[in-house]
C-alpha positions as CSV (number, residue, x, y, z in Angstrom):
1,M,30.9,3.7,11.3
2,D,30.2,4.6,7.5
3,K,28.7,8.2,6.9
4,K,25.1,7.9,6.0
5,R,24.5,9.1,2.5
6,R,21.9,10.9,0.5
7,F,20.9,9.3,-2.8
8,M,18.9,10.6,-5.8
9,F,17.5,8.0,-8.4
10,V,16.8,8.7,-12.1
11,V,14.9,5.7,-13.7
12,Q,14.0,4.8,-17.2
13,G,10.1,4.6,-17.1
14,E,9.6,2.3,-19.9
15,G,8.3,-1.2,-18.8
16,R,8.3,-2.4,-15.2
17,G,12.0,-3.7,-14.8
18,H,13.9,-0.5,-14.1
19,L,11.2,0.6,-11.7
20,T,11.3,-2.5,-9.7
21,Q,15.1,-2.3,-9.6
22,A,14.9,1.3,-8.2
23,I,12.3,0.0,-5.4
24,S,14.6,-2.8,-4.5
25,L,17.8,-0.6,-4.3
26,A,15.8,1.9,-2.0
27,E,14.8,-0.9,0.2
28,I,18.5,-2.0,0.7
29,L,19.9,1.5,1.3
30,R,17.3,2.3,3.9
31,R,18.0,-0.8,5.7
32,H,21.6,0.4,6.1
33,G,20.4,4.0,7.4
34,H,20.9,5.9,4.0
35,E,18.3,8.1,2.4
36,V,16.7,8.3,-0.9
37,V,15.6,11.9,-1.4
38,A,14.1,11.9,-4.7
39,T,13.2,10.1,-7.8
40,L,13.1,11.3,-11.2
41,V,11.5,9.2,-14.0
42,G,12.1,9.6,-17.7
43,K,9.1,8.4,-19.7
44,S,7.4,8.8,-23.0
45,F,4.1,11.0,-23.1
46,S,2.1,7.7,-23.8
47,R,2.9,5.9,-20.6
48,E,1.9,6.5,-17.1
49,V,4.2,5.9,-14.0
50,P,2.5,2.9,-12.2
51,T,0.8,3.8,-8.9
52,F,2.6,0.9,-7.2
53,F,6.1,2.8,-7.9
54,T,5.1,6.2,-6.5
55,K,3.9,4.5,-3.5
56,R,6.7,2.2,-2.8
57,M,9.4,4.7,-3.5
58,N,8.1,6.9,-0.7
59,T,10.0,10.1,-2.2
60,P,9.1,13.1,-4.2
61,V,8.6,11.6,-7.7
62,V,9.4,14.1,-10.6
63,V,8.3,13.0,-14.1
64,Y,10.1,14.4,-17.3
65,E,9.8,13.6,-21.1
66,A,12.5,11.2,-22.3
67,P,13.4,9.5,-25.5
68,S,11.1,6.6,-26.2
69,F,10.6,3.9,-28.5
70,V,8.3,3.8,-31.6
71,F,6.7,0.3,-32.4
72,K,5.9,-1.2,-35.9
73,K,2.3,-1.5,-37.1
74,N,1.9,-4.8,-35.2
75,K,2.7,-3.2,-32.0
76,K,4.9,-5.8,-31.1
77,H,8.5,-4.8,-32.3
78,I,10.4,-1.6,-32.2
79,D,10.8,0.3,-35.6
80,G,14.4,1.6,-35.3
81,M,14.3,4.2,-38.0
82,K,10.9,5.6,-36.8
83,T,12.3,5.7,-33.3
84,L,15.2,7.7,-34.3
85,L,13.3,10.0,-36.5
86,Y,10.7,10.5,-33.7
87,N,13.4,11.4,-31.1
88,I,15.6,13.8,-33.2
89,N,12.9,16.1,-34.4
90,P,13.5,19.7,-33.3
91,Q,10.3,19.8,-31.1
92,K,11.3,16.7,-29.1
93,L,14.9,17.9,-28.8
94,K,13.8,21.0,-27.2
95,K,11.8,18.9,-24.8
96,Y,14.7,16.7,-24.0
97,G,16.9,19.9,-23.4
98,D,14.2,21.1,-20.9
99,S,14.4,17.6,-19.2
100,I,18.3,17.9,-18.9
101,E,17.9,21.3,-17.4
102,L,15.4,19.8,-14.9
103,I,17.6,16.9,-13.8
104,H,20.3,19.6,-13.2
105,R,17.8,21.7,-11.1
106,Q,16.8,18.6,-9.1
107,V,20.4,17.8,-8.3
108,I,21.0,21.2,-7.0
109,E,17.9,21.2,-4.8
110,Y,18.4,17.9,-3.3
111,R,22.1,18.0,-3.0
112,P,22.6,14.1,-3.1
113,D,25.7,12.5,-2.3
114,V,25.4,9.9,-5.2
115,V,23.0,10.0,-8.1
116,V,21.9,6.4,-9.2
117,N,20.8,6.1,-12.9
118,F,18.7,3.2,-13.9
119,Y,19.6,3.1,-17.6
120,E,18.0,6.6,-18.3
121,V,19.7,8.3,-21.2
122,L,19.3,12.0,-20.2
123,P,21.3,12.0,-16.9
124,G,24.5,11.4,-19.0
125,F,23.9,14.5,-21.0
126,A,23.2,16.5,-17.9
127,Q,26.3,15.4,-16.3
128,L,28.4,16.1,-19.5
129,Y,26.9,19.6,-19.9
130,F,26.7,20.7,-16.1
131,R,29.6,18.6,-14.7
132,H,28.1,18.0,-11.4
133,D,30.9,17.2,-8.7
134,I,29.2,14.2,-7.3
135,P,29.5,10.5,-8.3
136,F,27.0,9.1,-10.9
137,V,26.4,5.2,-10.7
138,D,24.7,3.6,-13.6
139,I,22.8,0.3,-13.1
140,G,21.5,-2.0,-16.0
141,H,21.8,-5.4,-17.5
142,Q,22.6,-3.9,-20.9
143,Y,26.0,-2.9,-19.7
144,M,27.0,-6.6,-19.8
145,M,27.4,-5.9,-23.6
146,R,30.5,-3.9,-22.8
147,H,32.3,-6.7,-21.0
148,P,34.9,-8.4,-23.3
149,D,34.0,-12.0,-21.9
150,Y,30.2,-11.6,-22.5
151,L,29.0,-14.1,-25.1
152,Q,25.4,-12.9,-25.7
153,G,26.0,-9.9,-27.9
154,R,24.9,-11.4,-31.3
155,G,21.9,-10.5,-33.5
156,D,21.1,-7.9,-36.1
157,P,24.3,-5.7,-36.5
158,Q,22.4,-2.4,-37.0
159,H,20.2,-3.0,-34.0
160,L,23.2,-4.2,-31.8
161,M,25.1,-0.9,-32.8
162,L,22.2,0.9,-31.7
163,L,22.1,-0.8,-28.3
164,R,25.8,-0.3,-27.8
165,L,25.4,3.3,-28.6
166,H,22.3,3.6,-26.1
167,S,24.4,2.1,-23.4
168,I,27.4,4.4,-24.0
169,L,25.0,7.4,-23.8
170,T,23.4,6.4,-20.7
171,S,26.6,6.1,-19.0
172,M,28.3,9.2,-20.1
173,G,30.0,10.7,-17.1
174,A,29.5,7.7,-14.9
175,T,31.7,7.3,-12.0
176,K,31.0,3.5,-11.9
177,I,28.8,1.0,-14.1
178,L,27.1,-1.8,-12.3
179,A,26.2,-4.5,-14.8
180,L,23.2,-6.6,-13.6
181,S,24.0,-10.3,-14.5
182,F,22.3,-13.7,-14.3
183,Y,25.5,-15.1,-13.1
184,S,28.8,-13.9,-11.5
185,M,31.7,-12.7,-13.8
186,K,35.0,-10.7,-12.9
187,S,34.7,-7.0,-13.2
188,Y,36.2,-4.9,-16.0
189,P,37.9,-1.9,-14.6
190,H,38.9,-0.7,-17.9
191,E,35.3,0.3,-18.6
192,R,34.5,0.8,-14.9
193,I,32.2,-2.1,-15.0
194,T,31.5,-4.2,-11.9
195,I,29.2,-7.4,-12.2
196,V,26.4,-7.4,-9.7
197,P,23.4,-9.7,-9.0
198,P,19.8,-8.9,-10.0
199,L,18.0,-6.5,-7.9
200,L,14.9,-8.4,-6.6
201,R,12.6,-6.9,-4.0
202,S,12.2,-8.5,-0.5
203,E,8.6,-9.5,-1.5
204,V,10.0,-11.8,-4.1
205,L,12.8,-13.2,-1.9
206,E,10.2,-14.1,0.8
207,L,7.7,-15.7,-1.7
208,K,7.2,-19.4,-1.3
209,P,6.6,-20.9,-4.7
210,E,3.7,-23.3,-5.4
211,E,2.6,-25.1,-8.7
212,G,-0.8,-23.7,-9.5
213,D,-3.3,-24.7,-12.3
214,Y,-2.6,-21.6,-14.6
215,I,0.0,-20.1,-16.8
216,L,1.2,-16.5,-16.1
217,G,1.9,-14.0,-19.0
218,Y,3.3,-10.7,-19.3
219,M,3.0,-8.7,-22.6
220,V,4.0,-5.1,-22.3
221,N,3.2,-4.4,-25.9
222,Q,-0.5,-5.1,-26.6
223,G,0.1,-6.1,-30.1
224,Y,0.6,-9.7,-28.7
225,E,-2.9,-9.7,-27.5
226,N,-4.4,-11.3,-30.8
227,E,-1.7,-14.0,-30.7
228,V,-2.8,-14.9,-27.2
229,R,-6.4,-14.7,-28.0
230,A,-6.0,-16.8,-31.1
231,W,-4.1,-19.7,-29.2
232,H,-6.7,-19.6,-26.3
233,R,-9.5,-20.0,-28.7
234,K,-7.8,-23.2,-29.7
235,H,-7.0,-24.3,-26.2
236,P,-9.9,-23.1,-23.7
237,E,-9.1,-25.7,-21.3
238,V,-5.7,-24.0,-20.4
239,K,-6.1,-21.4,-17.5
240,L,-4.4,-18.2,-18.4
241,H,-3.5,-15.0,-16.3
242,F,-1.9,-12.4,-18.3
243,F,-0.7,-8.9,-17.5
244,W,-0.5,-6.1,-19.8
245,D,-0.4,-2.1,-19.9
246,K,-3.2,-1.3,-22.4
247,E,-4.5,2.2,-21.9
248,D,-8.1,2.4,-20.6
249,A,-8.5,-1.3,-20.0
250,P,-10.3,-2.2,-16.9
251,E,-8.1,-3.6,-13.9
252,T,-9.5,-6.9,-14.5
253,L,-10.9,-8.1,-17.9
254,Q,-12.5,-11.4,-17.7
255,V,-12.5,-12.9,-21.2
256,D,-14.0,-16.0,-20.2
257,E,-13.8,-18.7,-17.6
258,T,-10.3,-19.7,-18.1
259,F,-8.6,-16.4,-19.6
260,T,-8.1,-13.3,-17.4
261,L,-6.4,-10.0,-18.5
262,H,-5.0,-7.7,-15.6
263,T,-3.5,-4.3,-15.8
264,I,-0.2,-3.9,-14.3
265,N,-0.5,-4.3,-10.3
266,D,2.9,-5.3,-8.9
267,A,1.4,-7.1,-5.6
268,L,-1.0,-9.1,-7.9
269,F,1.6,-10.0,-10.5
270,L,3.9,-11.5,-7.8
271,K,1.0,-13.5,-6.3
272,Y,0.4,-15.1,-9.6
273,M,4.0,-15.5,-10.2
274,A,4.4,-17.5,-7.0
275,G,1.5,-19.8,-7.9
276,C,2.1,-20.2,-11.7
277,K,2.9,-23.5,-13.3
278,G,4.8,-21.6,-16.1
279,Y,5.7,-18.1,-17.2
280,I,5.7,-16.5,-20.7
281,T,7.0,-12.9,-21.3
282,T,8.5,-10.5,-23.6
283,A,12.0,-11.2,-21.9
284,G,12.3,-8.2,-19.8
285,F,15.4,-8.9,-17.5
286,E,13.6,-8.2,-14.1
287,S,10.6,-10.6,-14.5
288,V,12.6,-13.3,-15.9
289,C,15.0,-13.1,-12.8
290,E,11.8,-13.3,-10.6
291,A,10.6,-16.4,-12.4
292,L,14.0,-18.1,-12.2
293,Y,14.3,-17.3,-8.5
294,L,11.1,-18.9,-8.0
295,N,12.3,-21.8,-10.3
296,K,9.4,-21.6,-12.8
297,P,9.7,-22.9,-16.4
298,V,9.9,-19.8,-18.8
299,M,9.4,-19.1,-22.3
300,M,10.7,-15.7,-23.6
301,I,9.4,-13.8,-26.8
302,P,11.8,-10.9,-27.4
303,A,10.2,-7.6,-28.7
304,H,13.5,-5.8,-29.5
305,I,17.2,-6.5,-29.5
306,E,17.7,-5.7,-25.8
307,Q,15.2,-8.4,-24.9
308,E,16.8,-10.8,-27.6
309,V,20.1,-10.3,-25.5
310,N,18.2,-11.0,-22.3
311,A,16.7,-14.2,-23.8
312,A,19.9,-15.5,-25.1
313,D,21.5,-14.9,-21.8
314,A,18.7,-16.7,-19.7
315,Q,18.9,-19.5,-22.2
316,S,22.6,-19.8,-21.8
317,I,22.0,-21.0,-18.1
318,D,19.2,-23.2,-19.1
319,G,16.8,-20.7,-17.7
320,G,14.2,-20.9,-20.3
321,I,13.3,-21.3,-24.0
322,V,13.1,-18.6,-26.7
323,G,10.3,-18.1,-29.3
324,N,9.2,-15.4,-31.9
325,K,5.6,-15.5,-30.9
326,F,3.2,-16.2,-28.0
327,D,2.7,-19.9,-28.8
328,L,2.0,-21.4,-25.5
329,S,2.0,-24.9,-26.7
330,R,5.8,-24.6,-26.8
331,L,5.9,-23.6,-23.3
332,L,3.6,-26.4,-22.1
333,A,6.1,-28.9,-23.9
334,H,8.9,-27.4,-22.3
335,M,7.2,-27.7,-18.9
336,R,7.1,-31.5,-19.5
337,E,10.8,-31.8,-20.1
338,E,13.4,-32.5,-17.5
339,R,15.0,-29.0,-16.5
340,K,18.7,-28.4,-16.1
341,F,18.5,-25.0,-14.5
342,D,20.6,-24.8,-11.4
343,A,18.1,-22.9,-9.3
344,D,20.2,-23.0,-6.1
345,T,23.3,-21.3,-7.6
346,F,21.0,-18.6,-9.2
347,R,19.2,-18.0,-5.7
348,K,22.6,-17.8,-3.7
349,W,23.8,-15.1,-6.4
350,V,20.7,-13.1,-5.9
351,R,20.7,-13.3,-2.3
352,S,24.4,-11.8,-2.3
353,A,23.0,-8.6,-3.8
354,E,22.4,-6.6,-0.6
355,K,26.2,-7.0,0.5
356,I,27.5,-6.2,-3.0
357,F,25.4,-3.0,-3.6
358,I,26.2,-1.6,-0.3
359,E,30.0,-2.2,-0.8
360,Q,29.7,-0.6,-4.5
361,L,27.7,2.5,-3.6
362,M,29.6,3.7,-0.5
363,L,31.6,6.3,-2.7
């Protein structure tokens, strides 16, 4: 019988995707008798770790300050230069140094057999500096960019270079890299990369999709709010439920009879996902995978290069359409078209995740 192992998670706290991946993997490991002893979350000072995450992880959760994005004035797109300048100022670098030491102390305190890093940049520096004698495994869809057969690495050259650099920094010192993918591909041992399925939680796998009378939306950057409101004023007959992470917003904001805004609530989000007739989003990998698993028509509006790659990848398997603004008329038109997406193949790939991850993490 395999030895039962102790895992420590380190998670990027920007957005919802990496957090739900961590919850999913914790579920899988515990089902096989392993233990997740602690969770570290790197986040910007402006974001809170969602309550659903701290409850579901059922471990001590330690939060530290990590590099973060700076958005343009429209609050929709990332400003690459401001992001760089913001994160390399001496005050920030001192805080990030403190965070690296905190990661090291937590590794010493909890003595995990394996550290699993969900695309957070500072654990790579901790491993580079302190040389922990334990495996570090990195997980993220972005690592597909380092696979020689991957076809979606196109776009603005400067932003692509920064994305590739970020992927290299997050995986410094990694024993193994698990690249989450919409589809199966051969591994790439030269870069220590193994292709693995999306990490969807058991609640998603158990959902029974229905076609309700509303469109579901997810906009992690509140700058898109004005676009959605403007569209809704012209089409008040279309029922909308949107999730956002606006600070100080009430849990439920009833704009009018057909438009409701919700703060991030994972159980509620999945309930609305199961019953929606279409989904529009800023192209985070995780929620797109959830929608595809439930065979929902999807429209993606990427907010930065990472999401542009996600959107191109999903589109390559006929998983949705891509736009540059929250124009729900395009989604409605897409919903009337005959879909070519192979939901059965995708669902089979997703359901193979548990076996594959257990095999890959028994180091």
